[in-house]
N, C-alpha and C positions, 0 to 999 in steps of 0.2 A: 628288751629294746637293744641293746649292745649286742646281742647275739645278733641281732637281725641288719643290724650294720655290719660287723662284720660278714655276716652270709652273701650281704649284696658286695661289699668289696670284695673277695673271694671271687665272685660271679664274674665281676668285672676284671678283674686281675685275669684269670680261666681264660674268659673268652679274648683281652686282649692280647694274652701269650700263645693264644691257639692262633689267630691273625696274625701274629706275625712271625709264626714258625710256620706257617701257610703260604705265607708270603716269600721267607726268603727259600722254604724248599719244595714248593709247588712252581710258583708264579714265578721264580725268578730263570730257575730252568730250563719252566717253558718259555721264556722269553728270550733266553740266551739260546735255544736249540732252535727258533723259530726266524730268527735276526740272522741273516747272510754275515755280519761283519762278526757281531759276537759270537756265532759259532767257531768260524773260521781262528777269530783269537782265543776262542777258550781249547780248540784243536791243538793251537800252538803252543800254548801253556800247559796242556796235557803232556804232548810229544816230547817237551824240552826240560820237564820236570821241574817247571815253575810255578811256586805258588803264591798267586797274588797276596795273598794275606801278611805275607812278610814284608817287615819293614825295610830287609835288608837280605841280597844274595851274596855268599862267598864261597858256594859248590857249585854256581852254575857256570859253565863253558865259558857263556857268552860275554857274564862277565868279567872275564880274565881276560879274555879277548880283549873289551873295551880298553879293561887297564892299561895292557902291554899297547894296546895302540895310544892312549891317551901319553903316556909314558916316551913312546918313540918322537911323536909330534911336539909336545913341551921341552924336549932334548935339541931339537931342531933349530 
């Protein structure tokens, strides 16, 4: 009986994980490529080497430009 429960739980786990992976790696990329603004944003991020999953950016040129601008504005 305990083995049957484990088998059912494993089936559910595999089904949920498979659905989640299909959503992330199949559905979301299709959505990104089919919606104009999302596609343009994706191309821009790729072109500028920006990884949107990072919490901070220190090696992106635009961040340095923004920091320089803020320092200049705050000094005035």
